[in-house]
Steps between C-alpha positions, in 0.01 A plus 500: 500500500873491555633358823633842606161670441317220680734532801455878496119471490499251788732724702279804445190308603673375813616850593153646441368331813195363322369199695431281194500498122146527364406435138189625320437154355449374858266787595152391611276735303178326607433768762521789250164664439398644164666507163699814578726326754548194279587730209760681715659171599521394134658835415758454773592153380539618139761762600369731223510792744880490479504565125258791553737631773219499757538441871323210668473531878416203722394581853440276796669244713715235340375148535 
C-alpha cells in the first residue's frame, strides 16, 4: 500500500469514531455454536461476497 493510501486509511478510521481496530484473525470463534456460524465467519474472511456483489451486514456493539 502506498504511503498516501495508508495515511488516508488511517485518517478515515480515526474519523469514524471506532474505538479500536479489530481483525478477524484475532476473533475468538470458540463461543460460536454450530457449523452454520463457523461457515459464515469463513465466508466473511474470504471476501468472496465482494466479487458476487453481495452485502454483508455486521450488527452489534464494537469490542
